[in-house]
N, C-alpha and C positions, 0 to 999 in steps of 0.2 A: 523629359518628353511631357507634352502637354496632355492632361487627361480630359481636355474638353474637346467638342467638336463644333465646328462651324460649318453651316451649309451656305452656298451660294446656289439658287436654283434659277434655271432658265427654262422656257418653254418655248418650242418652235416646231413646227411641222408635225404636230401630233406626238412629240417625244419632250419628255421633261428630263433634264439633266440636272443632276444634283453634282455639284463641285465641292467634294469632302476635304475639309481641312482638320486635322487633329486626329483624334484617337476613337475607333468604332469600338467601344465598349457597351455596357448595357443602356447607359444614358445616350450614347452617341446612335446606338443601333435603334433604341426606341424613337429617337428625333428623325431619323431617316424613315423609319416605319410611319410615323405621323405625318411627314411631308409627302410621301407617296399615296398614303390614304387620303390626303387632302386632293391631290391630282387625280387620283382614281375617281373620287367623287365628282370632279369636274369633267370627267370623261376621258382622262389619259390613260393609256395602258401599255405604253412603251416607255421605258427608263434607261438612261445612262448614268452610271455613277463614276465619275471621273476621280480616281484615286492618286493622282500626282502627288498632292500634298498630305497623304494619309501614309503613316509608315508602320502601324500597329492595328491589328483587328483582334480582338481576344474571342474566346469560345461562345461566350453570351452574345457578343456582336455578331458572330457568324450564325448563331441560331436564330436570331432575329432577322438577318438578311435572307436565310433560307425561308422564312416565314412570308417575307416579302415576295421573294420570287415565287413560292407557291401560289399566293393570291393573285400576281399579276398573270401567270401562267393560266390559271383558273379562267381568267378573263378573256383570254386569248391574245394576251400582250407577252412582251418580251423584256428582259432585263439584260443589259450588256454592261461590263465594267471595262475601264480603260486606264492606261497609264498606271498600273499596279506595280509596285516594287517586286523584285524577283522573289522575296520572302512571302508577300502577301499572295502573289501568284501561286507559289508553291503550297501554300496553305489553303487556298481555295481549290486546289486540284486534290489535296489529300482529303479535304473535308467534303468533297463530292459537290460543290456549288456549281461546278463547271458542266455537270451532267443536264442541268437545266437552264443555265445562264450562260453567257459568252463572255470570253476574255480577249480583249484587243489591246494591241500595243499603242494605238493612236486614237483620239477622239474621232477624227474623220472616218476611221474604219468602223467604229463602233455606231457612228451615225448611218453609215451606208448599210451596215448589216440589219438596222431597223427599217430601213427602206426611206431614210431622209435625203 
C-alpha cells in the first residue's frame, strides 16, 4: 500500500473537489489541509473529498480532517465525503466525523447536498 497521497483538485460552482489517491496519514492530511486553506483563501467554503482511490486513513489523518471540517464549518461552509470504502465509512462514523460532515455514496449526491 502506498504511503503517499496524490490530489487532483477541481473547482466549480463554488465547490472545490479533492480527488484523493493514496493514504491519508499525517503528510496526506497536511496536504489536504494546505489545499483547503488555499481554496478558503480564494473564497471557497464548500468541499468534496472523493475517496474512491483512498483505502486507508490513520488516526492522525482523521484528526487533521476534523480540523479542516471545523474550520470550514466556522466559515459557514460544508465538507462532504463520497465514494468511501466500507472500512473508511465505518471509521468516520466511529470517530465522529459524520456529526459535522456528510458521507455520500456517489459524487453527484455530494454535489447536490452542497447546492451544486
